[in-house]
C-alpha positions in Angstrom: 161.3 43.5 44.8 160.2 46.2 42.9 158.1 46.0 39.4 158.9 48.0 36.5 156.5 50.5 35.3 154.5 49.6 32.2 155.2 53.2 30.0 158.6 53.7 31.9 160.7 50.4 32.4 163.1 52.7 34.1 160.2 54.0 37.1 160.0 51.2 39.5 157.8 50.7 42.5 157.4 48.8 45.5 154.1 48.3 47.8 154.3 47.0 51.0 152.2 47.4 54.3 150.1 50.0 52.6 153.3 51.8 51.9 154.5 52.3 48.4 158.6 53.3 47.1 159.0 55.2 43.5 162.4 54.4 42.3 162.9 56.3 39.2 167.0 55.7 37.0 167.9 57.9 34.6 171.6 57.3 33.2 173.6 57.6 36.4 171.0 59.2 38.5 168.5 57.5 40.8 165.7 59.6 43.0 163.2 58.0 44.9 160.6 58.6 47.6 158.1 56.7 49.9 155.4 57.3 51.9 157.2 55.7 54.8 160.4 57.0 56.3 161.6 53.4 57.1 161.3 52.4 53.1 163.3 55.1 51.7 166.2 55.0 54.7 166.2 50.6 54.0 166.2 51.5 50.1 169.0 53.9 50.6 171.3 50.9 52.7 170.7 48.7 50.0 171.7 51.1 47.5 175.2 52.0 49.6 176.0 48.6 49.7 175.7 47.6 46.5 177.1 50.7 44.5 179.4 53.4 45.0 177.3 56.1 46.1 178.7 60.0 45.9 175.5 61.8 47.0 172.6 60.9 48.5 170.4 63.6 50.0 167.5 66.1 49.6 166.5 66.1 45.8 167.3 69.9 44.3 168.2 69.2 40.9 166.9 66.4 38.5 167.6 66.4 34.6 167.9 70.5 34.8 164.5 70.8 36.7 165.0 72.6 40.5 162.7 70.7 42.9 161.6 72.8 45.9 160.0 70.8 48.8 158.2 72.3 51.0 155.0 71.5 54.1 152.4 72.3 51.3 153.7 70.9 48.6 156.5 70.0 46.1 157.0 72.8 43.3 159.2 71.9 39.8 160.5 75.0 37.8 
């Protein structure tokens, strides 16, 4: 089970076997990432099984911010 953040209760984290899953919920949007591809796949499968999902892909935009993911880091504009 993921536990809510102390400052932001819409931010959840789950630590498992040395890996970390982070989930941010905002109105009707969810973004998530993990240090393990397996954790991302499991969370994605869980969400698709529980909710009607219309888009599941690499994050490009969130809350009006452009997100660019590259090998040397993540850039937010």
